[in-house]
C-alpha positions as semicolon CSV with decimal commas, in nm:
position;residue;x (nm);y (nm);z (nm)
1;X;0,000;0,000;0,000
2;X;0,134;0,342;-0,096
3;X;0,213;0,549;0,211
4;X;0,086;0,903;0,244
5;X;0,433;1,056;0,227
6;X;0,524;0,855;-0,087
7;X;0,220;0,949;-0,303
8;X;0,260;1,114;-0,641
9;X;-0,106;1,232;-0,638
10;X;-0,356;1,310;-0,359
11;X;-0,585;1,022;-0,250
12;X;-0,959;1,086;-0,215
13;X;-1,192;0,855;-0,022
14;X;-1,540;0,863;-0,181
15;X;-1,818;0,733;0,044
16;X;-2,174;0,699;-0,085
17;X;-2,447;0,433;-0,069
18;X;-2,536;0,498;-0,435
19;X;-2,299;0,331;-0,684
20;X;-2,380;0,575;-0,964
21;X;-2,307;0,873;-0,742
22;X;-1,971;0,722;-0,643
23;X;-1,888;0,661;-1,009
24;X;-1,963;1,021;-1,106
25;X;-1,746;1,153;-0,824
26;X;-1,461;0,908;-0,896
27;X;-1,449;0,996;-1,265
28;X;-1,456;1,370;-1,196
29;X;-1,172;1,346;-0,941
30;X;-0,958;1,112;-1,152
31;X;-0,984;1,356;-1,445
32;X;-0,831;1,615;-1,212
33;X;-0,537;1,383;-1,132
34;X;-0,649;1,248;-0,795
35;X;-0,641;0,887;-0,692
36;X;-0,969;0,747;-0,558
37;X;-1,077;0,469;-0,324
38;X;-1,445;0,394;-0,255
39;X;-1,672;0,281;0,029
40;X;-2,051;0,235;0,037
41;X;-2,102;0,240;0,415
42;X;-1,976;0,408;0,728
43;X;-1,795;0,107;0,877
44;X;-1,619;0,032;0,549
45;X;-1,524;0,399;0,518
46;X;-1,370;0,392;0,869
47;X;-1,165;0,080;0,782
48;X;-1,038;0,233;0,454
49;X;-0,959;0,559;0,628
50;X;-0,743;0,378;0,886
51;X;-0,557;0,169;0,625
52;X;-0,524;0,426;0,344
53;X;-0,501;0,759;0,526
54;X;-0,664;0,963;0,245
55;X;-0,589;1,329;0,185
56;X;-0,959;1,420;0,151
57;X;-1,297;1,254;0,208
58;X;-1,599;1,313;-0,014
59;X;-1,891;1,186;0,192
60;X;-2,255;1,127;0,099
61;X;-2,534;1,143;0,357
62;X;-2,735;0,837;0,253
63;X;-2,520;0,534;0,350
64;X;-2,577;0,177;0,452
65;X;-2,552;0,145;0,829
66;X;-2,428;0,476;0,969
67;X;-2,555;0,786;0,794
68;X;-2,318;1,047;0,655
69;X;-2,332;1,270;0,963
70;X;-2,247;0,984;1,205
71;X;-1,974;0,862;0,968
72;X;-1,824;1,211;0,959
73;X;-1,812;1,219;1,338
74;X;-1,658;0,869;1,347
75;X;-1,385;0,963;1,099
76;X;-1,299;1,270;1,306
77;X;-1,239;1,044;1,604
78;X;-0,987;0,823;1,425
79;X;-0,608;0,877;1,433
80;X;-0,528;1,158;1,189
81;X;-0,894;1,229;1,132
82;X;-0,903;1,569;1,296
83;X;-0,707;1,742;1,020
84;X;-0,834;1,570;0,699
85;X;-1,084;1,786;0,505
86;X;-1,433;1,626;0,470
87;X;-1,669;1,741;0,196
88;X;-2,030;1,630;0,255
89;X;-2,257;1,577;-0,049
90;X;-2,625;1,628;0,018
91;X;-2,935;1,677;-0,185
92;X;-3,105;1,833;0,114
93;X;-3,050;2,199;0,047
94;X;-3,173;2,331;0,375
95;X;-3,020;2,515;0,671
96;X;-3,077;2,232;0,918
97;X;-2,879;1,980;0,706
98;X;-2,595;2,227;0,660
99;X;-2,583;2,292;1,035
100;X;-2,581;1,918;1,110
101;X;-2,295;1,868;0,864
102;X;-2,080;2,130;1,037
103;X;-2,176;2,007;1,385
104;X;-2,047;1,658;1,299
105;X;-1,713;1,789;1,174
106;X;-1,765;1,862;0,804
107;X;-1,515;2,099;0,646
108;X;-1,754;2,206;0,370
109;X;-2,057;2,078;0,182
110;X;-2,178;2,054;-0,179
111;X;-2,529;1,983;-0,303
112;X;-2,648;1,728;-0,551
113;X;-2,682;1,699;-0,842
114;X;-2,305;1,752;-0,866
115;X;-2,133;1,977;-1,116
116;X;-1,800;1,799;-1,187
117;X;-1,614;2,125;-1,250
118;X;-1,737;2,283;-0,927
119;X;-1,658;1,958;-0,740
120;X;-1,302;1,959;-0,871
121;X;-1,246;2,323;-0,783
122;X;-1,397;2,271;-0,439
123;X;-1,177;1,964;-0,372
124;X;-0,863;2,139;-0,502
125;X;-0,935;2,441;-0,283
126;X;-0,990;2,222;0,025
127;X;-0,665;2,030;-0,044
128;X;-0,469;2,355;-0,075
129;X;-0,619;2,477;0,249
130;X;-0,538;2,145;0,419
131;X;-0,178;2,157;0,297
132;X;-0,144;2,515;0,416
133;X;-0,279;2,428;0,758
134;X;-0,048;2,125;0,777
135;X;0,253;2,339;0,685
136;X;0,151;2,602;0,938
137;X;0,106;2,342;1,211
138;X;0,443;2,186;1,129
139;X;0,604;2,529;1,131
140;X;0,445;2,607;1,467
141;X;0,558;2,271;1,602
142;X;0,914;2,334;1,485
143;X;0,903;2,686;1,626
144;X;0,768;2,553;1,954
145;X;1,043;2,292;1,969
146;X;1,309;2,550;1,884
147;X;1,172;2,779;2,154
148;X;1,176;2,500;2,410
149;X;1,535;2,413;2,319
150;X;1,644;2,778;2,330
151;X;1,416;2,856;2,626
152;X;1,260;3,146;2,435
153;X;0,898;3,251;2,472
154;X;0,724;3,511;2,257
155;X;0,449;3,756;2,345
156;X;0,242;4,047;2,216
157;X;0,104;4,342;2,409
158;X;-0,164;4,579;2,282
159;X;-0,131;4,899;2,484
160;X;-0,475;5,025;2,377
161;X;-0,657;4,727;2,532
162;X;-0,384;4,616;2,779
163;X;-0,418;4,266;2,633
164;X;-0,099;4,059;2,674
165;X;-0,075;3,734;2,476
166;X;0,191;3,492;2,596
167;X;0,312;3,182;2,414
168;X;0,308;2,840;2,577
169;X;0,687;2,852;2,618
170;X;0,674;3,192;2,788
171;X;0,413;3,057;3,030
172;X;0,640;2,761;3,097
173;X;0,925;3,002;3,173
174;X;0,693;3,187;3,411
175;X;0,606;2,859;3,581
176;X;0,233;2,871;3,499
177;X;-0,006;2,695;3,260
178;X;-0,118;2,880;2,948
179;X;-0,483;2,852;3,053
180;X;-0,403;3,001;3,395
181;X;-0,248;3,321;3,257
182;X;-0,488;3,616;3,287
183;X;-0,376;3,763;2,955
184;X;-0,316;4,123;3,064
185;X;-0,006;4,340;3,085
186;X;-0,065;4,381;3,459
187;X;-0,073;4,002;3,498
188;X;0,267;3,980;3,327
189;X;0,416;4,259;3,541
190;X;0,291;4,082;3,851
191;X;0,522;3,789;3,765
192;X;0,825;4,019;3,727
193;X;1,051;4,046;4,032
194;X;0,941;4,349;4,237
195;X;1,292;4,499;4,224
196;X;1,284;4,485;3,841
197;X;0,915;4,565;3,785
198;X;0,937;4,943;3,752
199;X;1,234;4,919;3,514
200;X;1,055;4,665;3,292
201;X;0,734;4,869;3,277
202;X;0,920;5,191;3,194
203;X;1,118;5,016;2,920
204;X;0,812;4,865;2,752
205;X;0,596;5,176;2,779
206;X;0,889;5,373;2,644
207;X;0,866;5,177;2,317
208;X;0,521;5,328;2,259
209;X;0,651;5,684;2,279
210;X;1,001;5,641;2,139
211;X;0,930;5,354;1,897
212;X;1,284;5,230;1,965
213;X;1,347;4,862;2,037
214;X;1,446;4,769;2,390
215;X;1,666;4,493;2,530
216;X;1,688;4,433;2,904
217;X;1,760;4,155;3,152
218;X;1,520;4,104;3,441
219;X;1,393;3,837;3,678
220;X;1,067;3,645;3,681
221;X;0,938;3,503;4,009
222;X;0,804;3,148;3,983
223;X;0,509;3,025;4,192
224;X;0,752;2,825;4,412
225;X;0,935;3,144;4,508
226;X;1,241;3,076;4,293
227;X;1,335;3,325;4,025
228;X;1,477;3,297;3,674
229;X;1,658;3,562;3,475
230;X;1,535;3,638;3,122
231;X;1,661;3,853;2,840
232;X;1,362;4,050;2,712
233;X;1,368;4,205;2,363
234;X;1,077;4,399;2,215
235;X;0,983;4,645;1,941
236;X;0,675;4,823;1,813
237;X;0,443;4,705;1,532
238;X;0,286;4,997;1,343
239;X;-0,054;5,008;1,175
240;X;-0,129;5,162;0,834
241;X;-0,155;5,502;1,004
242;X;0,205;5,469;1,132
243;X;0,077;5,445;1,487
244;X;0,183;5,183;1,740
245;X;-0,062;4,897;1,713
246;X;0,115;4,653;1,942
247;X;0,443;4,562;2,108
248;X;0,588;4,222;2,020
249;X;0,880;4,061;2,189
250;X;1,061;3,757;2,317
251;X;1,188;3,647;2,657
252;X;1,477;3,401;2,679
253;X;1,579;3,217;2,994
254;X;1,943;3,317;3,060
255;X;1,963;3,196;3,421
256;X;2,244;2,950;3,347
257;X;2,437;3,211;3,148
258;X;2,403;3,463;3,429
259;X;2,523;3,204;3,679
260;X;2,824;3,132;3,458
261;X;2,894;3,504;3,428
262;X;2,875;3,542;3,806
263;X;3,112;3,248;3,850
264;X;3,357;3,392;3,596
265;X;3,334;3,728;3,774
266;X;3,395;3,560;4,109
267;X;3,700;3,376;3,978
268;X;3,836;3,692;3,820
269;X;3,778;3,931;4,111
270;X;3,753;3,726;4,430
271;X;3,991;3,501;4,618
272;X;3,876;3,138;4,589
273;X;3,998;3,044;4,939
274;X;3,860;3,326;5,155
275;X;3,595;3,478;4,927
276;X;3,754;3,822;4,975
277;X;3,825;4,061;4,687
278;X;4,153;3,974;4,517
279;X;4,433;4,202;4,397
280;X;4,255;4,296;4,071
281;X;3,930;4,404;4,240
282;X;4,109;4,571;4,531
283;X;4,322;4,785;4,297
284;X;4,005;4,886;4,114
285;X;3,847;4,989;4,446
286;X;4,156;5,192;4,534
287;X;4,126;5,369;4,199
288;X;3,760;5,452;4,272
289;X;3,850;5,571;4,621
290;X;4,132;5,790;4,484
291;X;3,895;5,955;4,237
292;X;3,646;6,018;4,518
293;X;3,915;6,149;4,753
294;X;4,058;6,388;4,491
295;X;3,712;6,520;4,404
296;X;3,607;6,585;4,763
297;X;3,959;6,649;4,901
298;X;3,940;6,378;5,167
299;X;4,203;6,146;5,312
300;X;4,225;5,771;5,286
301;X;4,455;5,503;5,421
302;X;4,586;5,174;5,288
303;X;4,681;4,909;5,543
304;X;4,905;4,623;5,431
305;X;4,899;4,325;5,669
306;X;5,128;4,022;5,658
307;X;5,112;3,731;5,902
308;X;5,432;3,674;6,099
309;X;5,609;3,340;6,043
310;X;5,317;3,195;5,849
311;X;5,560;2,992;5,639
312;X;5,669;2,811;5,955
313;X;5,308;2,708;6,022
314;X;5,264;2,596;5,662
315;X;5,586;2,394;5,658
316;X;5,522;2,239;6,000
317;X;5,150;2,161;5,999
318;X;5,092;2,135;5,624
319;X;4,922;2,348;5,361
320;X;4,573;2,219;5,446
321;X;4,601;2,357;5,800
322;X;4,756;2,672;5,657
323;X;4,460;2,725;5,423
324;X;4,209;2,672;5,704
325;X;4,402;2,919;5,917
326;X;4,395;3,180;5,639
327;X;4,016;3,144;5,611
328;X;3,979;3,193;5,988
329;X;4,213;3,493;5,982
330;X;4,009;3,644;5,696
331;X;3,688;3,604;5,897
332;X;3,837;3,777;6,201
333;X;3,984;4,060;5,997
334;X;3,651;4,107;5,818
335;X;3,479;4,136;6,153
336;X;3,736;4,394;6,263
337;X;3,686;4,599;5,947
338;X;3,306;4,585;5,974
339;X;3,336;4,733;6,323
340;X;3,551;5,016;6,187
341;X;3,256;5,217;6,058
342;X;3,327;5,482;6,319
343;X;3,649;5,575;6,142
344;X;3,582;5,494;5,777
345;X;3,309;5,454;5,518
346;X;3,297;5,221;5,219
347;X;3,298;5,398;4,883
348;X;2,940;5,500;4,808
349;X;2,827;5,228;5,051
350;X;2,904;4,959;4,794
351;X;2,829;4,604;4,897
352;X;3,108;4,422;5,075
353;X;3,385;4,553;5,294
354;X;3,720;4,706;5,210
355;X;3,925;4,403;5,311
356;X;4,108;4,202;5,043
357;X;4,354;3,915;5,016
358;X;4,636;3,990;4,775
359;X;4,777;3,638;4,792
360;X;4,956;3,408;5,034
361;X;4,926;3,554;5,384
362;X;4,898;3,916;5,266
363;X;4,581;4,112;5,339
364;X;4,496;4,475;5,269
365;X;4,239;4,716;5,407
366;X;4,116;5,036;5,245
367;X;3,988;5,311;5,475
368;X;3,815;5,608;5,314
369;X;3,686;5,947;5,427
370;X;3,928;5,961;5,719
371;X;3,898;6,262;5,946
372;X;4,237;6,192;6,105
373;X;4,532;5,978;5,999
374;X;4,539;5,831;6,349
375;X;4,207;5,665;6,274
376;X;4,406;5,417;6,064
377;X;4,609;5,343;6,375
378;X;4,288;5,252;6,560
379;X;4,194;5,002;6,290
380;X;4,544;4,851;6,294
381;X;4,518;4,810;6,673
382;X;4,176;4,649;6,633
383;X;4,304;4,399;6,375
384;X;4,607;4,303;6,581
385;X;4,388;4,261;6,888
386;X;4,148;4,047;6,686
387;X;4,430;3,811;6,594
388;X;4,567;3,791;6,949
389;X;4,329;3,513;7,056
390;X;4,452;3,169;6,948
391;X;4,302;2,978;6,655
392;X;4,201;2,614;6,695
393;X;4,243;2,445;6,358
394;X;4,184;2,071;6,327
395;X;4,283;2,016;6,689
396;X;4,591;2,243;6,672
397;X;4,603;2,557;6,884
398;X;4,781;2,818;6,674
399;X;4,888;3,167;6,777
400;X;4,923;3,424;6,503
401;X;5,062;3,776;6,499
402;X;5,079;4,023;6,213
403;X;5,291;4,311;6,091
404;X;5,099;4,605;5,945
405;X;5,218;4,887;5,720
406;X;5,012;5,204;5,671
407;X;5,025;5,452;5,381
408;X;4,812;5,769;5,380
409;X;4,671;5,952;5,077
410;X;4,779;6,208;4,967
411;X;5,101;6,243;5,172
412;X;5,237;5,893;5,101
413;X;5,133;5,861;4,737
414;X;4,863;5,959;4,489
415;X;4,841;5,647;4,273
416;X;4,729;5,289;4,326
417;X;5,072;5,134;4,276
418;X;5,252;5,393;4,486
419;X;5,020;5,350;4,784
420;X;5,046;4,972;4,765
421;X;5,426;4,984;4,738
422;X;5,464;5,227;5,026
423;X;5,226;5,036;5,254
424;X;5,424;4,722;5,172
425;X;5,750;4,900;5,264
426;X;5,599;5,011;5,595
427;X;5,492;4,651;5,662
428;X;5,848;4,525;5,612
429;X;5,969;4,794;5,849
430;X;5,721;4,662;6,107
431;X;5,875;4,314;6,068
432;X;6,224;4,456;6,116
433;X;6,103;4,626;6,431
434;X;6,025;4,290;6,588
435;X;5,696;4,191;6,418
436;X;5,350;4,208;6,579
437;X;5,333;4,587;6,538
438;X;5,235;4,849;6,283
439;X;5,438;5,124;6,119
440;X;5,346;5,430;5,916
441;X;5,529;5,486;5,589
442;X;5,816;5,734;5,573
443;X;6,037;5,837;5,281
444;X;6,339;5,665;5,432
445;X;6,156;5,332;5,416
446;X;6,134;5,353;5,039
447;X;6,510;5,359;5,002
448;X;6,543;5,071;5,249
449;X;6,277;4,867;5,069
450;X;6,444;4,928;4,734
451;X;6,778;4,819;4,879
452;X;6,613;4,508;5,024
453;X;6,458;4,423;4,689
454;X;6,793;4,463;4,513
455;X;6,957;4,247;4,781
456;X;6,701;3,966;4,736
457;X;6,756;3,971;4,360
458;X;7,132;3,956;4,406
459;X;7,092;3,665;4,650
460;X;6,920;3,455;4,388
461;X;7,206;3,518;4,148
462;X;7,459;3,449;4,425
463;X;7,334;3,090;4,455
464;X;7,353;3,040;4,077
465;X;7,703;3,199;4,052
466;X;7,839;3,024;4,364
467;X;7,938;3,351;4,534
468;X;7,905;3,206;4,885
469;X;8,209;3,089;5,081
470;X;8,240;2,903;5,411
471;X;8,460;3,025;5,697
472;X;8,555;2,799;5,986
473;X;8,588;2,904;6,353
474;X;8,782;2,674;6,589
475;X;8,616;2,496;6,881
476;X;8,856;2,385;7,159
477;X;8,867;2,155;7,459
478;X;8,900;2,389;7,761
479;X;9,105;2,136;7,956
480;X;9,367;2,064;7,689
481;X;9,335;2,374;7,471
482;X;9,338;2,151;7,164
483;X;9,111;2,196;6,862
484;X;8,828;1,945;6,853
485;X;8,596;2,100;6,600
486;X;8,494;2,388;6,377
487;X;8,173;2,580;6,316
488;X;8,095;2,637;5,949
489;X;7,989;3,000;5,898
490;X;7,866;3,124;5,562
491;X;7,988;3,447;5,401
492;X;7,884;3,616;5,079
493;X;8,158;3,737;4,847
494;X;7,947;4,013;4,695
495;X;8,081;4,125;4,355
496;X;8,043;4,495;4,446
497;X;8,021;4,520;4,826
498;X;8,288;4,269;4,913
499;X;8,265;4,008;5,190
500;X;7,928;4,023;5,370
501;X;7,857;3,873;5,711
502;X;7,543;3,658;5,769
503;X;7,357;3,934;5,953
504;X;7,369;4,144;5,635
505;X;7,195;3,893;5,408
506;X;7,043;3,596;5,596
507;X;6,725;3,785;5,707
508;X;6,661;3,872;5,342
509;X;6,731;3,510;5,244
510;X;6,472;3,390;5,496
511;X;6,208;3,634;5,371
512;X;6,280;3,539;5,010
513;X;6,255;3,165;5,085
514;X;6,621;3,102;4,996
515;X;6,753;3,000;5,338
516;X;6,698;2,629;5,279
517;X;6,907;2,631;4,960
518;X;7,186;2,816;5,140
519;X;7,171;2,573;5,435
520;X;7,199;2,273;5,206
521;X;7,492;2,428;5,019
522;X;7,679;2,505;5,343
523;X;7,617;2,149;5,468
524;X;7,760;1,990;5,152
525;X;8,055;2,230;5,135
526;X;8,153;2,188;5,502
527;X;8,131;1,807;5,491
528;X;8,331;1,796;5,169
529;X;8,598;2,020;5,325
530;X;8,618;1,814;5,644
531;X;8,669;1,496;5,445
532;X;8,931;1,670;5,227
533;X;9,133;1,763;5,539
534;X;9,125;1,407;5,660
535;X;9,233;1,275;5,319
536;X;9,534;1,510;5,344
537;X;9,632;1,331;5,663
538;X;9,505;1,594;5,906
539;X;9,331;1,508;6,231
540;X;8,956;1,450;6,212
541;X;8,742;1,721;6,373
542;X;8,376;1,771;6,447
543;X;8,213;1,998;6,184
544;X;7,927;2,203;6,329
545;X;7,668;2,320;6,073
546;X;7,369;2,540;6,157
547;X;7,025;2,416;6,054
548;X;6,747;2,673;6,002
549;X;6,382;2,615;6,079
550;X;6,307;2,592;5,708
551;X;6,543;2,298;5,658
552;X;6,481;2,126;5,993
553;X;6,100;2,121;5,972
554;X;6,094;2,060;5,598
555;X;6,064;1,720;5,440
556;X;6,413;1,695;5,291
557;X;6,659;1,714;5,586
558;X;6,706;1,340;5,637
559;X;6,759;1,271;5,268
560;X;6,992;1,572;5,230
561;X;7,211;1,465;5,524
562;X;7,218;1,102;5,410
563;X;7,306;1,196;5,052
564;X;7,572;1,445;5,166
565;X;7,745;1,187;5,387
566;X;7,731;0,931;5,106
567;X;7,872;1,166;4,843
568;X;8,152;1,312;5,059
569;X;8,240;0,991;5,243
570;X;8,251;1,178;5,576
571;X;8,207;0,971;5,892
572;X;7,868;1,064;6,047
573;X;8,029;1,123;6,389
574;X;8,232;1,408;6,234
575;X;7,913;1,602;6,154
576;X;7,743;1,810;6,425
577;X;7,407;1,966;6,335
578;X;7,325;2,276;6,539
579;X;6,973;2,409;6,586
580;X;6,838;2,669;6,825
581;X;6,604;2,569;7,104
582;X;6,337;2,790;6,943
583;X;6,350;2,574;6,631
584;X;6,363;2,249;6,829
585;X;6,070;2,341;7,054
586;X;5,836;2,483;6,789
587;X;5,690;2,137;6,737
588;X;5,850;1,931;7,010
589;X;5,711;1,589;6,919
590;X;5,806;1,625;6,552
591;X;6,151;1,755;6,656
592;X;6,211;1,453;6,879
593;X;6,125;1,220;6,591
594;X;6,353;1,407;6,349
595;X;6,645;1,422;6,594
596;X;6,608;1,054;6,675
597;X;6,630;0,968;6,306
598;X;6,945;1,181;6,270
599;X;7,092;1,027;6,583
600;X;7,036;0,682;6,433
601;X;7,258;0,785;6,141
602;X;7,541;0,853;6,387
603;X;7,528;1,232;6,349
604;X;7,601;1,450;6,654
605;X;7,340;1,706;6,762
606;X;7,370;2,037;6,949
607;X;7,136;2,304;7,083
608;X;7,266;2,648;6,984
609;X;7,213;2,979;7,174
610;X;7,093;2,787;7,480
611;X;6,912;2,996;7,739
612;X;6,768;3,253;7,496
613;X;6,470;3,053;7,369
614;X;6,162;2,903;7,531
615;X;6,274;2,549;7,601
616;X;6,087;2,317;7,833
617;X;6,304;2,101;8,057
618;X;6,052;1,816;8,027
619;X;6,111;1,811;7,652
620;X;6,481;1,898;7,668
621;X;6,562;1,580;7,856
622;X;6,386;1,381;7,582
623;X;6,587;1,536;7,299
624;X;6,861;1,296;7,178
625;X;7,131;1,566;7,174
626;X;7,504;1,557;7,257
627;X;7,585;1,916;7,347
628;X;7,440;2,255;7,446
629;X;7,604;2,585;7,350
630;X;7,580;2,871;7,601
631;X;7,484;3,189;7,418
632;X;7,759;3,452;7,403
633;X;7,533;3,710;7,570
634;X;7,575;3,520;7,898
635;X;7,951;3,486;7,850
636;X;7,987;3,863;7,806
637;X;7,830;3,917;8,149
638;X;8,023;3,666;8,359
639;X;8,303;3,909;8,445
640;X;8,071;4,205;8,504
641;X;7,845;4,041;8,760
642;X;7,930;4,060;9,133
643;X;7,873;3,689;9,180
644;X;8,033;3,455;8,926
645;X;7,779;3,392;8,650
646;X;7,484;3,216;8,819
647;X;7,306;3,148;8,488
648;X;7,619;3,002;8,329
649;X;7,679;2,781;8,631
650;X;7,316;2,668;8,626
651;X;7,331;2,576;8,256
652;X;7,654;2,379;8,302
653;X;7,516;2,192;8,604
654;X;7,187;2,115;8,428
655;X;7,359;1,992;8,110
656;X;7,598;1,768;8,300
657;X;7,307;1,621;8,495
658;X;7,160;1,520;8,158
659;X;7,498;1,377;8,045
660;X;7,546;1,655;7,789
661;X;7,863;1,841;7,697
662;X;7,868;2,222;7,727
663;X;8,033;2,466;7,485
664;X;8,060;2,838;7,559
665;X;8,032;3,080;7,265
666;X;8,190;3,423;7,236
667;X;8,494;3,366;7,462
668;X;8,730;3,658;7,399
669;X;8,931;3,695;7,722
670;X;9,149;3,461;7,922
671;X;8,960;3,551;8,242
672;X;8,642;3,418;8,083
673;X;8,823;3,098;7,987
674;X;8,952;3,043;8,339
675;X;8,614;3,110;8,499
676;X;8,441;2,869;8,260
677;X;8,700;2,604;8,327
678;X;8,655;2,656;8,701
679;X;8,281;2,590;8,671
680;X;8,334;2,276;8,466
681;X;8,257;2,397;8,112
682;X;8,385;2,143;7,858
683;X;8,446;2,336;7,537
684;X;8,467;2,691;7,406
685;X;8,459;2,897;7,089
686;X;8,547;3,260;7,032
687;X;8,807;3,513;6,918
688;X;9,038;3,409;7,204
689;X;9,096;3,080;7,016
690;X;9,052;3,204;6,661
691;X;8,820;3,411;6,446
692;X;8,628;3,259;6,153
693;X;8,885;3,184;5,881
694;X;8,914;3,033;5,538
695;X;8,968;2,660;5,490
696;X;9,344;2,674;5,431
697;X;9,405;2,892;5,737
698;X;9,206;2,650;5,952
699;X;9,391;2,352;5,805
700;X;9,720;2,501;5,928
701;X;9,591;2,466;6,286
702;X;9,523;2,094;6,254
703;X;9,779;1,834;6,355
704;X;9,875;1,562;6,109
705;X;9,778;1,208;6,197
706;X;10,050;0,941;6,191
707;X;9,932;0,627;6,018
708;X;10,044;0,288;6,155
709;X;10,229;0,078;5,899
710;X;10,099;-0,271;5,836
711;X;10,333;-0,571;5,821
């Protein structure tokens, strides 16, 4: 059977109880190029309709079984029957028959006797109309599908009657059924978010007067209380008198796009960890504040805050704890800034506060409309006080302090970059002044900051160009006066400034994160030198090497020491690692584990600058160390005090009770040597026995070792 979509000519179903009438109709239609199938009764017509799916039905009234009107109604109830044109033939030319035909679903009617030409024209006209309707319905279906896919609804508003016609897709976007929409402009406005309603109404009514298209984004409130964002576009339709007849438009759901735009904006302008404005947004806010301050001749302040020793926390407890700490710090600082309204105002009361995170552990605060520069000091005090209480992060109690630098507009700069740079310089000055304080910017700080920056840059090149050298200071046995060891002390052979002592560059190396690289280089160099002396036949000595917090609490110390001993061939007992009690006690349990592992290698261990830190005797006795070094500040005082050095005597007695050796640093006079020897000190180091010297000079102090000949 030929399918409807494969036909070369339209198919007509002719239904009539009279054979001659069917014949006349068939011949007339076939002459016009139609194909014809016939039925004499209603049931047969229904069966043929289902199997053949004709393009048109020509239906007589007088049938066997069902009459023409009942058959018409039956065909309309079949699948596909609602859209097929049905032409009823009747000899009953009266109003009642015509009405019955239309009531039962007839498309049109024609009276008998039939005029073949009129029949053909009538059928052709009905087929054209049917095809047009089919095309229109298909077009509407495709448009509806496209609108559903694109989430676009269309509408029309007639301002003269206030009628508002919404498409099914627009009603779906509004969260209502088409039949439930009241169909007025007011009903549409009622579904617009109340904060956007006035703007939407003004925009649409403005089209009537201006006749210019409009394009706006606004929100629709759904019946469940949620809202969606739509892009509304509209323009006027004019009548033949060039007057506005109606406003037509579309509304597209752009909720997802808006969410993506907000997410992109958040990533671009806000810190992902703390949710605070980032450097880009903060610099933009400074620029706005500067424009406002210049216009109204007001003052503003920029506070630059950096956490003290945050790197130590990160290296010791891990980056996860560090990140959680930064979030908690941000919350406290935000609370401090919010309570600073008595001394500052946000620019034009914009949403959010003037606190930002520039990166790492650096935070900034912008204070505007200051009446007095000292108001910035109040905020700095408030922030430092807010951080004074300990933080409990994942079971760890952490104490945090901060250094704050303050730059004031216009005296300390009139541009974004200048204010940031000067506040940063003031912050570094606060760190140099002992941390946990704030400092105002001064012109002298700029020169110091520039010099510091140049120094840090030169330090990086110094590592690459191997400009560091190691000096060695003798350590002696107080009883025999003989050399038993050396402390390796780093120096920088600066290409322009000459030989620099550690105090001139190590603080900058720590701030720049270079101290670990320098420590590792000194360790390898000193061990290699010690082994070289022994290979020349000189007596073996203990080589003391300082270990910074960065190296000790990092993850690489054990592997670095093991690899260094393997590469140089130095006996582990000839290496003495020195660390201050502050470093050892920062995380006592972890320190004990690290020192025990080093001790297992055979390395000797010493506590440097003993008595100046915050050691706990309960932990000290658990540390697997060999020696404590009395800080030189105590040695300087032993001759000046009326009673002979009570602290020195106490340290010696305590160390000996723990079976530890004691070495005194900074011994410069023979009287100090004698007093230390009297109180039982074991070893000493200082200018009395030799200043730090180069490797060859130190080698000249070492005795050769006689090797026993084998038989």
